[in-house]
C-alpha positions as CSV (number, residue, x, y, z in Angstrom):
1,M,40.2,207.9,88.7
2,L,43.5,206.1,88.9
3,T,45.7,205.1,86.0
4,G,47.4,201.7,85.8
5,N,50.8,203.4,86.6
6,T,49.3,205.0,89.7
7,L,47.8,201.7,90.9
8,K,51.2,200.0,90.4
9,I,53.0,202.7,92.3
10,I,50.5,202.3,95.2
11,A,51.0,198.5,95.0
12,A,54.8,198.9,95.0
13,I,54.7,201.1,98.1
14,C,52.4,198.6,99.9
15,M,54.7,195.7,98.8
16,V,57.8,197.5,100.3
17,I,55.8,198.0,103.6
18,D,54.9,194.4,103.6
19,H,58.4,193.2,103.1
20,I,59.7,195.6,105.7
21,G,57.3,193.9,108.1
22,Y,58.3,190.4,107.0
23,L,62.1,190.9,107.0
24,I,62.7,193.6,109.6
25,F,59.7,194.1,111.9
26,P,57.8,190.8,111.9
27,E,56.1,191.8,115.2
28,V,54.3,194.8,113.6
29,K,51.2,193.1,112.1
30,V,49.8,196.3,110.5
31,L,52.7,196.3,108.0
32,R,51.6,192.9,106.7
33,I,48.0,194.0,106.6
34,V,48.9,197.0,104.4
35,G,51.0,194.7,102.3
36,R,48.0,192.6,101.4
37,I,46.9,195.4,99.0
38,A,49.9,194.9,96.7
39,F,49.3,191.4,95.2
40,P,45.7,191.9,93.9
41,V,46.6,195.1,92.2
42,F,49.6,193.6,90.5
43,A,47.6,190.5,89.6
44,Y,44.9,192.6,88.0
45,M,47.5,194.6,86.1
46,I,48.9,191.3,84.8
47,A,45.4,190.5,83.5
48,E,45.3,193.9,81.8
49,G,48.7,193.3,80.3
50,C,47.6,189.9,78.9
51,Q,44.6,191.7,77.3
52,Y,46.5,194.5,75.6
53,T,49.9,193.1,74.8
54,K,50.8,192.9,71.1
55,N,53.4,190.3,71.6
56,K,52.3,187.4,73.9
57,L,55.6,185.5,73.7
58,R,57.7,188.6,74.7
59,Y,55.3,189.4,77.5
60,F,55.5,186.0,79.0
61,G,59.2,185.6,78.2
62,T,60.2,188.8,80.0
63,I,58.5,187.9,83.3
64,F,59.6,184.3,83.1
65,S,63.2,185.2,82.4
66,L,63.2,187.6,85.4
67,A,61.6,184.9,87.5
68,F,64.3,182.4,86.5
69,V,67.2,184.7,87.2
70,F,65.8,185.8,90.5
71,Q,65.1,182.2,91.4
72,A,68.7,181.2,90.6
73,V,70.1,183.9,92.8
74,Y,67.7,183.1,95.6
75,Y,68.5,179.4,95.5
76,I,72.3,180.1,95.6
77,T,71.9,182.3,98.6
78,S,69.3,180.4,100.6
79,Q,69.2,176.8,99.2
80,E,65.4,176.9,99.1
81,M,63.1,176.1,96.2
82,Y,60.6,178.8,97.0
83,L,59.1,180.1,93.7
84,S,58.7,183.8,93.8
85,I,55.8,186.0,92.8
86,L,57.4,186.3,89.3
87,F,56.8,182.6,88.8
88,T,53.2,183.0,90.1
89,F,52.6,185.6,87.4
90,S,54.4,183.6,84.7
91,F,52.1,180.6,85.3
92,A,49.1,183.0,85.4
93,I,50.0,184.6,82.1
94,L,50.2,181.1,80.4
95,A,46.8,180.3,81.9
96,V,45.2,183.6,80.7
97,F,46.6,183.1,77.2
98,T,45.2,179.6,77.0
99,L,41.8,181.0,78.3
100,Q,42.0,183.6,75.5
101,Y,42.7,180.8,73.0
102,F,39.7,178.9,74.2
103,K,37.4,182.0,74.0
104,K,38.6,182.7,70.5
105,R,38.2,179.1,69.1
106,K,35.5,177.7,71.4
107,D,36.2,174.1,70.5
108,L,37.1,171.0,72.4
109,F,40.8,171.1,71.6
110,S,41.2,174.7,72.9
111,L,39.2,173.7,76.0
112,F,41.5,170.7,76.5
113,V,44.5,173.0,76.3
114,F,43.1,175.4,78.9
115,I,42.2,172.6,81.3
116,L,45.6,171.0,80.8
117,C,47.3,174.3,81.6
118,I,45.2,174.9,84.7
119,S,45.8,171.3,85.8
120,G,49.6,171.7,85.3
121,V,49.6,174.9,87.4
122,Y,47.7,173.1,90.1
123,V,50.2,170.1,90.1
124,L,53.1,172.5,90.2
125,S,51.5,174.3,93.2
126,Q,51.4,171.0,95.0
127,I,55.0,170.1,94.3
128,F,56.6,173.5,94.9
129,Y,55.9,176.3,97.3
130,I,54.7,179.0,94.9
131,D,54.1,182.5,96.3
132,Y,50.3,182.8,96.9
133,G,49.8,179.2,95.7
134,F,47.3,178.0,93.2
135,W,44.7,180.7,93.8
136,G,47.4,183.3,93.5
137,C,48.1,182.0,90.0
138,M,44.4,182.0,89.2
139,T,43.7,185.6,90.3
140,P,44.6,187.1,86.9
141,V,42.6,184.3,85.2
142,F,39.5,185.2,87.2
143,A,40.1,188.9,86.3
144,S,40.2,187.9,82.6
145,A,37.4,185.3,82.7
146,L,34.5,187.4,81.5
147,R,36.4,189.6,79.0
148,D,35.3,189.9,75.4
149,T,31.7,188.9,76.2
150,K,28.9,191.0,74.8
151,K,27.2,191.8,78.0
152,M,29.9,191.4,80.7
153,D,32.9,193.2,79.3
154,K,32.8,195.8,82.1
155,P,35.7,196.7,84.5
156,V,33.4,196.3,87.5
157,V,32.8,192.7,86.5
158,H,36.5,191.9,86.2
159,I,37.1,193.4,89.6
160,A,34.3,191.4,91.1
161,M,35.7,188.2,89.7
162,T,39.1,189.2,91.1
163,A,37.4,189.7,94.5
164,V,35.9,186.2,94.3
165,C,39.3,184.7,93.7
166,L,40.7,186.7,96.6
167,V,38.1,185.1,98.9
168,F,39.4,181.7,97.9
169,L,43.0,183.0,98.5
170,A,41.9,184.2,102.0
171,L,40.4,180.9,102.8
172,Q,43.6,179.1,101.7
173,Y,46.0,181.2,103.8
174,K,43.6,182.6,106.5
175,G,45.1,185.2,108.8
176,V,45.9,188.6,107.3
177,Q,45.4,187.4,103.8
178,A,41.7,188.4,104.1
179,F,42.8,192.0,104.0
180,A,43.7,191.5,100.3
181,L,40.1,192.6,99.8
182,L,41.2,196.2,100.7
183,S,42.5,196.4,97.2
184,V,39.0,196.2,95.7
185,P,38.0,199.9,96.3
186,L,41.3,200.9,94.7
187,L,40.7,198.8,91.6
188,L,37.2,200.3,91.3
189,L,38.9,203.6,90.8
190,Y,40.9,202.3,87.9
191,S,40.4,204.4,84.8
192,G,41.4,201.7,82.3
193,K,44.3,203.8,81.1
194,R,48.0,203.0,81.5
195,G,49.1,206.5,82.3
196,K,51.5,209.0,80.6
197,W,54.8,207.2,81.2
198,N,55.8,203.7,80.2
199,M,57.0,202.3,83.6
200,K,56.8,198.6,82.7
201,Y,60.5,197.9,83.0
202,F,60.8,199.9,86.2
203,F,58.4,197.6,88.0
204,Y,60.2,194.5,86.6
205,I,63.4,195.7,88.1
206,F,61.9,197.1,91.3
207,Y,60.8,193.8,92.7
208,P,64.1,192.0,93.0
209,A,66.0,195.2,93.7
210,H,64.0,196.2,96.7
211,L,64.2,192.7,98.1
212,V,68.0,192.6,97.9
213,I,68.2,196.0,99.7
214,L,65.8,195.0,102.4
215,Q,67.5,191.6,102.9
216,G,70.8,193.4,103.3
217,I,69.3,195.8,105.9
218,S,67.7,192.9,107.8
219,M,71.1,191.2,108.0
220,I,72.6,194.3,109.5
221,V,70.0,195.1,112.1
222,K,69.4,191.5,113.3
């Protein structure tokens, strides 16, 4: 069985391989295929974080703040309004929290809040280029959808729901995105435990740091 930390490390390695393929060796397709494993694992871990966090505001604020800083640097250097995966997960966290709010209250107002949030994410995905698009934002929501129900609160169900969303994601992007389903066997090995070490902040820093390094390497070799 794999802990959450182990899954994140595997996902981080796959992400680096993916970005090496994207930035340095775009002709080597297998690098992009391996990289498809990363997003579903991180998305599932985001859903887990939403479930177990004791401070929802801090959880959202940390990722959104990192997304904002990274976006500012990216815009200054590229002049592009591409919203990174950190924004994808920020929107996903808000959607998951509104879903939790609805499942707790189960009234029309909370349902309206949830629908409004999902609609807002969809509109933003049509206005801006968000990494992995609308279905990318929805992947953690699907992973959280059947939690806290008496008969369906099983990890295999959450993973199955994640896989369903990945199918929609594959249909949206086509090509190598279908290989995101390779992450499902790994998720089925998830033990439900975080692991011995608290590596949360390492992963927050790792994403922008490795991109800066790889971008620098790509500028040298090209």
